Short mmCIF file of the C-alpha atoms (twelve columns), coordinates in Angstrom:
data_MODEL
# 
_entry.id   MODEL 
# 
loop_
_atom_site.group_PDB 
_atom_site.id 
_atom_site.type_symbol 
_atom_site.label_atom_id 
_atom_site.label_alt_id 
_atom_site.label_comp_id 
_atom_site.label_asym_id 
_atom_site.label_seq_id 
_atom_site.Cartn_x 
_atom_site.Cartn_y 
_atom_site.Cartn_z 
_atom_site.pdbx_PDB_model_num 
ATOM 1  C CA . MET A 1  12.912 -25.579 -0.041  1 
ATOM 2  C CA . GLY A 2  16.309 -25.459 -1.695  1 
ATOM 3  C CA . THR A 3  19.091 -23.120 -0.851  1 
ATOM 4  C CA . ASP A 4  19.967 -20.132 -3.009  1 
ATOM 5  C CA . SER A 5  23.245 -20.132 -4.861  1 
ATOM 6  C CA . ARG A 6  25.064 -16.993 -5.939  1 
ATOM 7  C CA . GLU A 7  27.619 -18.927 -7.922  1 
ATOM 8  C CA . GLY A 8  28.558 -16.982 -11.039 1 
ATOM 9  C CA . TYR A 9  26.773 -13.818 -9.849  1 
ATOM 10 C CA . GLN A 10 28.772 -10.608 -10.121 1 
ATOM 11 C CA . ARG A 11 27.073 -7.414  -8.956  1 
ATOM 12 C CA . THR A 12 29.440 -5.377  -11.137 1 
ATOM 13 C CA . ALA A 13 27.841 -6.974  -14.206 1 
ATOM 14 C CA . PHE A 14 24.665 -4.965  -13.479 1 
ATOM 15 C CA . LYS A 15 26.007 -1.399  -13.217 1 
ATOM 16 C CA . HIS A 16 23.175 -0.072  -15.377 1 
ATOM 17 C CA . TRP A 17 20.642 -1.141  -12.729 1 
ATOM 18 C CA . ASN A 18 22.187 1.075   -10.076 1 
ATOM 19 C CA . ALA A 19 21.652 4.399   -11.845 1 
ATOM 20 C CA . GLY A 20 17.866 4.320   -11.577 1 
ATOM 21 C CA . THR A 21 15.405 5.798   -14.042 1 
ATOM 22 C CA . ILE A 22 16.816 9.329   -13.713 1 
ATOM 23 C CA . PRO A 23 20.575 8.955   -13.123 1 
ATOM 24 C CA . THR A 24 21.016 12.624  -12.176 1 
ATOM 25 C CA . ASP A 25 18.572 12.580  -9.214  1 
ATOM 26 C CA . GLY A 26 20.833 10.445  -7.012  1 
ATOM 27 C CA . CYS A 27 18.249 7.658   -6.544  1 
ATOM 28 C CA . ASN A 28 19.421 4.177   -7.464  1 
ATOM 29 C CA . THR A 29 17.066 1.429   -8.599  1 
ATOM 30 C CA . ARG A 30 16.666 0.057   -5.055  1 
ATOM 31 C CA . ALA A 31 15.614 3.456   -3.693  1 
ATOM 32 C CA . GLU A 32 13.183 3.959   -6.562  1 
ATOM 33 C CA . VAL A 33 11.534 0.583   -5.956  1 
ATOM 34 C CA . LEU A 34 11.257 1.180   -2.198  1 
ATOM 35 C CA . THR A 35 9.692  4.589   -2.846  1 
ATOM 36 C CA . SER A 36 7.268  3.312   -5.480  1 
ATOM 37 C CA . GLU A 37 6.110  0.471   -3.223  1 
ATOM 38 C CA . ALA A 38 5.723  2.601   -0.083  1 
ATOM 39 C CA . VAL A 39 2.328  2.672   1.620   1 
ATOM 40 C CA . ASP A 40 2.745  6.460   1.867   1 
ATOM 41 C CA . ALA A 41 5.473  7.715   -0.458  1 
ATOM 42 C CA . PRO A 42 8.121  9.917   1.168   1 
ATOM 43 C CA . GLU A 43 9.246  13.290  -0.117  1 
ATOM 44 C CA . ILE A 44 12.616 12.865  -1.819  1 
ATOM 45 C CA . GLY A 45 15.248 15.486  -1.067  1 
ATOM 46 C CA . PRO A 46 18.689 16.189  -2.497  1 
ATOM 47 C CA . GLY A 47 20.874 13.115  -2.866  1 
ATOM 48 C CA . CYS A 48 17.761 10.914  -2.766  1 
ATOM 49 C CA . GLN A 49 17.244 11.418  0.963   1 
ATOM 50 C CA . PRO A 50 13.684 10.382  1.901   1 
ATOM 51 C CA . THR A 51 11.681 12.425  4.398   1 
ATOM 52 C CA . GLY A 52 8.639  10.837  5.963   1 
ATOM 53 C CA . GLY A 53 6.625  8.197   4.200   1 
ATOM 54 C CA . ARG A 54 5.674  4.740   5.395   1 
ATOM 55 C CA . ARG A 55 6.593  1.269   4.149   1 
ATOM 56 C CA . TRP A 56 5.109  -2.137  4.768   1 
ATOM 57 C CA . SER A 57 7.503  -4.468  6.573   1 
ATOM 58 C CA . ASN A 58 7.212  -8.222  7.050   1 
# 
């Protein structure tokens, strides 16, 4: 397998990804994906704080 290269990558170029589907709920795209792929979805509180739920981990 080859090694990954991040040459030319700039996280700041993807600001629109960080807001999530509903920018006002406080959940960024990462949190939304983790929640949607959970085995048992958590309840989401203010500021996108998860309570409970269960995720699959490798």
